[in-house]
C-alpha positions as CSV (number, residue, x, y, z in Angstrom):
1,M,-3.9,31.3,-15.9
2,A,-7.9,30.6,-15.7
3,E,-8.5,28.7,-18.5
4,H,-8.7,24.7,-18.5
5,N,-6.2,22.3,-20.4
6,A,-7.5,21.3,-23.4
7,Q,-9.1,17.7,-23.6
8,L,-6.0,15.0,-24.1
9,P,-5.7,12.0,-25.9
10,N,-6.3,9.0,-23.5
11,S,-6.9,11.2,-20.3
12,Y,-9.8,11.4,-18.7
13,L,-9.1,14.5,-16.9
14,K,-9.2,17.7,-18.6
15,G,-7.2,20.0,-15.7
16,P,-5.4,22.0,-14.5
17,V,-5.5,19.5,-11.1
18,V,-4.5,21.3,-7.6
19,V,-1.9,18.8,-5.4
20,F,-1.5,19.9,-1.7
21,G,1.2,18.3,0.3
22,T,4.1,17.3,-1.9
23,G,4.6,13.5,0.5
24,L,5.3,10.2,-1.7
25,L,1.2,10.2,-3.2
26,G,1.0,14.0,-3.5
27,T,4.2,14.4,-5.4
28,S,3.5,10.5,-7.0
29,I,0.2,11.9,-8.4
30,G,1.7,15.0,-9.8
31,L,4.5,13.4,-11.4
32,G,1.9,10.6,-13.1
33,L,-0.4,13.6,-13.9
34,S,2.0,15.6,-15.7
35,Q,3.7,12.9,-17.4
36,R,0.1,12.8,-19.1
37,G,0.5,16.5,-20.6
38,L,-2.1,17.7,-17.6
39,R,-1.4,20.8,-15.6
40,V,-0.5,20.2,-12.2
41,L,-0.6,23.2,-9.5
42,L,1.5,21.4,-6.0
43,S,1.1,23.4,-2.3
44,D,2.9,22.7,0.9
45,P,3.5,24.1,4.2
46,S,7.1,22.9,3.2
47,P,9.0,25.0,0.8
48,S,11.5,22.5,0.7
49,A,9.7,19.3,0.0
50,L,7.4,21.9,-2.7
51,S,10.6,22.5,-3.9
52,V,11.9,19.3,-4.6
53,A,8.8,18.0,-6.2
54,V,8.8,20.8,-8.4
55,D,12.4,20.3,-9.0
56,I,11.3,17.0,-10.3
57,G,8.7,17.5,-12.4
58,A,5.6,16.8,-10.5
59,G,4.4,20.6,-11.3
60,I,4.8,23.9,-10.6
61,P,3.7,26.2,-7.3
62,L,0.4,27.1,-6.7
63,G,1.1,30.3,-5.3
64,T,-1.9,33.0,-4.3
65,D,-3.1,33.2,-7.8
66,P,-7.1,33.3,-7.4
67,G,-7.1,33.5,-11.4
68,V,-6.9,29.0,-10.7
69,W,-9.8,27.3,-11.6
70,P,-9.0,23.9,-11.4
71,E,-11.3,20.9,-12.3
72,L,-9.8,18.5,-9.6
73,V,-8.2,19.3,-6.2
74,V,-6.1,16.3,-4.3
75,V,-6.0,16.6,-0.9
76,A,-2.5,14.6,0.2
77,A,-2.4,15.3,3.7
78,P,-2.1,13.4,7.1
79,P,-5.6,11.9,8.6
80,D,-5.2,14.3,11.5
81,V,-5.3,17.2,9.4
82,C,-6.8,15.9,6.4
83,A,-10.3,17.1,7.1
84,R,-9.4,20.8,7.2
85,V,-7.5,20.9,4.7
86,V,-10.6,19.7,2.5
87,A,-12.5,22.4,3.9
88,D,-10.0,24.9,2.9
89,A,-10.1,23.8,-0.8
90,L,-14.1,23.2,-1.0
91,E,-13.8,26.9,0.2
92,R,-11.6,28.4,-2.0
93,F,-11.8,26.7,-5.1
94,P,-15.9,26.8,-5.2
95,A,-16.5,25.3,-8.8
96,A,-13.8,22.1,-8.5
97,F,-14.2,18.5,-7.2
98,V,-12.1,17.7,-4.3
99,V,-10.7,14.3,-3.2
100,D,-8.2,13.2,-0.4
101,V,-6.4,10.1,-0.2
102,A,-5.8,9.2,3.2
103,S,-5.6,6.0,4.3
104,V,-9.0,5.9,6.3
105,K,-12.4,7.6,5.8
106,G,-14.6,7.5,8.2
107,A,-12.8,9.9,10.5
108,I,-12.3,12.7,8.1
109,L,-15.9,12.6,6.9
110,R,-17.4,12.9,10.6
111,E,-14.9,16.0,11.2
112,L,-15.7,17.9,7.7
113,A,-19.5,17.5,8.8
114,E,-18.6,18.8,12.0
115,L,-16.7,22.1,10.3
116,S,-19.5,21.9,7.7
117,A,-22.3,22.7,10.6
118,K,-20.5,25.6,11.6
119,T,-19.6,26.9,8.4
120,P,-21.4,25.6,5.8
121,L,-19.5,23.4,2.9
122,D,-20.5,21.8,-0.4
123,L,-19.5,18.2,0.6
124,S,-21.1,17.0,-2.7
125,R,-18.0,17.9,-4.3
126,Y,-16.1,15.9,-2.0
127,V,-15.2,12.2,-2.3
128,G,-12.9,10.1,0.0
129,T,-10.1,8.0,-2.3
130,H,-7.3,5.8,-1.4
131,P,-4.8,4.1,-3.3
132,M,-3.4,1.1,-2.1
133,A,0.4,1.8,-2.9
134,G,3.1,3.0,-1.4
135,R,7.0,2.3,-1.0
136,E,9.2,2.3,2.2
137,R,10.9,5.7,1.9
138,A,8.3,8.4,2.3
139,G,8.5,12.4,1.0
140,A,8.9,13.6,-3.0
141,V,12.5,12.3,-2.9
142,S,10.6,8.7,-3.0
143,A,7.9,9.3,-5.9
144,R,7.5,7.6,-8.8
145,G,4.7,8.5,-11.5
146,E,4.2,4.5,-12.1
147,L,3.5,3.9,-8.3
148,F,-0.4,3.4,-9.2
149,N,-0.4,1.4,-11.8
150,A,-2.0,-1.8,-11.4
151,M,-3.0,-1.0,-8.1
152,P,-6.1,-0.9,-6.1
153,W,-7.3,2.6,-5.9
154,V,-10.4,2.5,-3.7
155,V,-13.5,5.0,-4.2
156,C,-15.5,6.1,-1.3
157,P,-18.4,8.5,-1.5
158,H,-20.6,9.5,1.1
159,A,-24.6,9.5,0.7
160,G,-23.8,13.1,-0.1
161,S,-21.6,13.4,-2.7
162,S,-22.6,14.0,-6.9
163,A,-22.6,11.8,-9.4
164,A,-20.0,13.7,-11.2
165,A,-18.0,14.3,-8.2
166,V,-17.2,10.1,-8.2
167,Q,-16.7,10.4,-12.0
168,A,-13.8,12.9,-11.4
169,A,-12.4,10.5,-8.7
170,Q,-12.5,7.8,-10.8
171,N,-10.8,9.8,-13.6
172,L,-8.3,10.5,-11.1
173,G,-7.3,7.0,-10.6
174,L,-7.8,6.1,-14.4
175,D,-5.3,8.5,-15.4
176,L,-2.5,7.0,-13.1
177,G,-3.1,3.6,-14.2
178,A,-4.7,2.3,-10.9
179,V,-7.4,-0.6,-10.5
180,L,-11.0,1.6,-9.0
181,S,-12.7,-0.3,-6.6
182,Q,-16.0,1.2,-4.7
183,F,-16.6,1.3,-0.8
184,S,-18.6,2.9,1.2
185,P,-16.4,5.1,3.9
186,E,-17.7,2.8,7.0
187,E,-16.8,-0.5,4.5
188,H,-13.5,0.7,3.7
189,D,-12.1,1.5,7.6
190,E,-13.3,-1.7,8.5
191,A,-11.4,-3.7,6.0
192,V,-8.0,-1.7,5.7
193,A,-8.2,-2.7,9.6
194,L,-7.8,-5.7,8.9
195,V,-5.5,-6.0,6.0
196,S,-3.5,-3.4,6.5
197,H,-3.8,-2.2,9.8
198,L,-3.5,-5.2,11.5
199,P,-0.8,-6.5,10.1
200,Q,1.4,-3.4,10.5
201,M,0.5,-3.8,14.7
202,M,1.1,-7.7,14.6
203,A,4.4,-6.5,13.1
204,S,5.5,-4.1,15.3
205,L,4.5,-6.1,17.8
206,V,6.5,-9.4,17.0
207,A,9.6,-7.2,16.3
208,A,9.3,-5.5,19.7
209,R,10.0,-8.8,21.1
210,L,13.4,-9.0,19.1
211,Q,14.6,-5.9,21.3
212,D,16.4,-7.6,23.9
213,A,17.4,-10.8,22.1
214,A,20.7,-12.1,22.6
215,P,22.4,-11.7,19.2
216,H,23.3,-15.4,18.8
217,A,19.7,-16.0,18.5
218,L,19.1,-13.7,15.8
219,S,21.8,-15.1,14.1
220,L,19.4,-18.0,13.5
221,A,16.6,-16.0,12.0
222,G,15.6,-17.1,8.4
223,N,13.0,-15.7,6.0
224,G,10.1,-16.3,8.4
225,L,11.2,-13.5,10.9
226,R,11.6,-11.2,8.1
227,D,8.6,-11.9,6.3
228,V,6.6,-11.2,9.3
229,T,8.6,-7.9,10.5
230,R,9.0,-6.3,7.5
231,I,6.8,-3.5,7.4
232,A,7.4,-3.2,11.4
233,A,10.2,-0.5,9.9
234,S,7.5,1.7,9.0
235,D,8.0,4.9,9.8
236,A,6.1,6.1,13.6
237,S,5.0,9.5,12.6
238,M,2.7,8.2,9.4
239,W,1.3,5.6,11.7
240,V,0.2,7.6,14.7
241,P,-2.6,9.3,12.8
242,I,-3.4,6.5,10.8
243,M,-3.8,4.2,13.9
244,S,-5.6,7.1,15.6
245,A,-7.6,8.0,13.2
246,N,-9.2,4.0,12.8
247,A,-9.1,3.3,16.3
248,E,-12.4,1.5,16.6
249,P,-12.1,-1.2,13.7
250,I,-8.4,-1.8,14.5
251,A,-9.4,-2.3,18.3
252,A,-12.6,-4.7,17.6
253,I,-9.9,-6.6,15.4
254,L,-6.9,-6.8,18.2
255,H,-9.8,-7.7,20.6
256,A,-10.9,-10.8,18.4
257,V,-7.4,-11.7,18.1
258,H,-6.4,-11.1,22.0
259,E,-9.6,-13.6,22.5
260,D,-7.5,-16.5,20.4
261,L,-4.4,-15.4,22.4
262,I,-6.1,-16.4,25.5
263,K,-7.3,-20.0,24.0
264,L,-3.6,-20.5,22.5
265,I,-2.1,-19.3,26.0
266,G,-4.0,-21.6,27.5
267,T,-3.7,-24.8,25.7
268,L,0.6,-24.3,25.7
269,D,0.4,-23.7,30.1
270,G,-1.5,-27.4,29.4
271,P,0.7,-29.1,26.4
272,A,-0.1,-32.6,27.2
273,A,-3.8,-32.2,28.5
274,P,-6.1,-34.4,26.5
275,G,-7.1,-32.0,23.5
276,A,-4.7,-29.9,23.2
277,S,-2.5,-31.0,20.2
278,L,-6.1,-31.3,18.2
279,A,-6.5,-27.3,19.4
280,M,-2.9,-26.5,18.1
281,A,-3.4,-28.8,14.7
282,K,-6.8,-26.2,14.7
283,L,-5.0,-22.9,14.9
284,I,-2.9,-23.9,12.3
285,S,-5.2,-25.1,10.0
286,A,-7.5,-21.8,10.6
287,G,-3.9,-19.8,9.3
288,N,-4.1,-22.3,6.1
289,A,-7.5,-21.4,5.1
290,G,-7.3,-17.9,6.3
291,Q,-4.0,-17.4,3.8
292,A,-5.4,-19.3,1.0
293,R,-7.8,-16.6,0.8
294,I,-5.4,-14.1,-0.5
295,P,-6.1,-13.2,-3.6
296,G,-3.1,-14.9,-5.9
297,K,-1.6,-13.4,-9.2
298,H,-3.4,-10.9,-11.0
299,G,-6.3,-10.7,-8.3
300,G,-7.9,-14.4,-9.2
301,P,-8.2,-17.1,-6.5
302,A,-4.0,-17.9,-4.7
303,Q,-2.6,-20.9,-6.7
304,P,-1.0,-23.8,-5.0
305,Y,2.7,-22.9,-6.6
306,A,5.8,-25.6,-5.8
307,W,8.8,-23.8,-4.5
308,L,12.8,-24.6,-4.9
309,S,15.2,-23.3,-4.1
310,V,18.3,-22.3,-5.7
311,L,22.3,-21.2,-4.2
312,V,23.8,-18.7,-6.0
313,D,27.2,-16.9,-5.2
314,D,27.2,-13.5,-3.5
315,E,28.7,-11.8,-6.8
316,P,26.8,-9.3,-9.0
317,G,25.2,-10.7,-12.0
318,Q,24.1,-13.9,-10.4
319,I,20.9,-13.5,-10.2
320,A,20.3,-11.9,-13.3
321,Q,21.6,-15.2,-15.0
322,L,19.6,-17.1,-13.2
323,L,16.3,-15.3,-14.3
324,T,17.2,-15.3,-17.5
325,E,18.8,-18.9,-17.8
326,I,14.9,-19.9,-16.2
327,G,13.4,-17.7,-18.8
328,E,15.5,-19.8,-21.7
329,I,14.9,-22.9,-20.1
330,G,10.6,-21.4,-20.6
331,V,9.3,-21.5,-17.0
332,N,7.2,-18.5,-16.1
333,L,8.1,-17.2,-12.2
334,E,5.3,-16.7,-10.3
335,D,7.0,-15.2,-7.0
336,L,10.9,-15.3,-5.6
337,R,12.0,-14.3,-2.5
338,L,15.8,-14.0,-1.9
339,D,17.6,-15.0,1.5
340,H,21.5,-15.4,2.6
341,S,23.1,-18.7,3.6
342,S,24.4,-18.6,7.0
343,G,28.1,-18.2,7.4
344,R,28.3,-18.6,3.6
345,N,29.3,-16.2,1.1
346,A,26.4,-17.0,-0.9
347,G,22.5,-16.0,-1.3
348,I,19.5,-18.5,-1.5
349,V,17.2,-17.8,-4.4
350,E,13.6,-19.4,-3.8
351,I,11.6,-19.2,-6.8
352,S,7.9,-20.2,-7.1
353,V,6.4,-21.9,-10.3
354,L,3.4,-23.8,-11.0
355,P,3.8,-27.8,-9.9
356,A,4.0,-29.2,-13.3
357,K,7.0,-27.1,-13.9
358,R,8.9,-27.7,-10.9
359,D,11.0,-31.1,-11.9
360,V,11.8,-29.8,-15.4
361,L,13.3,-26.3,-14.2
362,I,14.9,-28.4,-11.5
363,D,16.5,-30.3,-14.0
364,E,16.9,-27.8,-16.4
365,L,19.0,-25.9,-13.8
366,A,21.1,-28.6,-13.2
367,V,22.4,-29.3,-16.1
368,R,23.2,-25.8,-16.6
369,G,25.4,-26.3,-13.1
370,W,23.0,-24.6,-10.7
371,K,23.0,-25.7,-7.4
372,V,19.3,-26.8,-6.9
373,L,18.5,-26.9,-3.3
374,Q,15.4,-29.5,-2.9
C-alpha cells in the first residue's frame, strides 16, 4: 500500500489520492479520479456516507493504515471544520500536498495560521482551491464524476505555498476536466461574495416575502419569480457556515445594496416628484449594464440573443421532438427555458438563438405545425 500509482496516460496526478469528506464534492472528486484509474482512498466521519461513496465506486476506505503515502490529500469539509481537517492531514501525511475545496479561503487560512502558531504546520504544502460546481441535491448519492467538466476551478495559493503544491492543486483540477484560474485568497473571497453569496442572500430575501402571500397572488408567478428565487431552495446547513466564514465581504456588498435600496424607497415614496422617473430609469439601466457584463457562452462576452416561445403539449416526447426539429432546421440553440401555461395542459418552451436566425426559425417551425408565440 505504500507505493504510488504508476503515471497514467493523460493523467496529471500519480496518486494515490486521499479524500476527506464524502459529500457531493468529495465523492464526485473520488469518482472522477477513479475513472481515470487513480487509486483513491476515502474518509468520512459518517460511516453511512462513506459506505455510499465506496459502493458507487468513488474509492476505497482509508482506514488507519500508516503505510499509505498519498501524493495529494483533498479536504472536502465544511468551512467551519475545514482548517482542522487540513491541519490533521498535514501532520498525518508529511510527504503529501494538501488542498481543500471549501467555498471560502481567507477564514480557513487564518485559522490554519492560528493552529500553526500553537503546533507548527508545514503550510508550504497547503493550497486552497474552490471548484465552482455543484448540484441542487447534496450528498454522495448525487455525486457525478463529470461534475467538474468545463467548470471553473479556482486555485488560491497563499504567500507560503510552494510551487510544487500549487502544481499539485492545478493537476487535480486538470485531471477532473476543470478550467483553471488563480486568485489570491482575498481576491477569491471578494469575488464569490459578489457572484455567488450575494445572489443567494438576495434570492432568500425575496423568497421569504412569499411566505404569507395569498395563493391567488402566487398563481400569477412566472419565470421571473422562479429565476430570482431558484437558489432560495438551498440547504441552510451548507450556507450558514459559508455566510459566517465570509461575513465581512458579504456585509460590505450588502451595505452598498442597502444604500441603493434606501434611495429607491425614497424615490418610490414620491413617484411623481421631479426627477423620480429619471432615478427609476437609471436604476433599470444600471441593472442592464451590470447584467451585460456577465460572461456569455463559452466564457466570452455576452451576446444579444433573440428569444421566441413555442407552445408544446404536456405529453412525453414533445420537447425532445421540438429540439430535434430545431436541429434539422439547422439553427443552433443558445439557451432554453421551460414554463407552464397557466390554466392549460401545455408548456411554453422559451428558445434563445442568434438574432439573424430568429425569423427563419419561426417560419420553419410554423410550417412544421408548431405554435410559435411571438
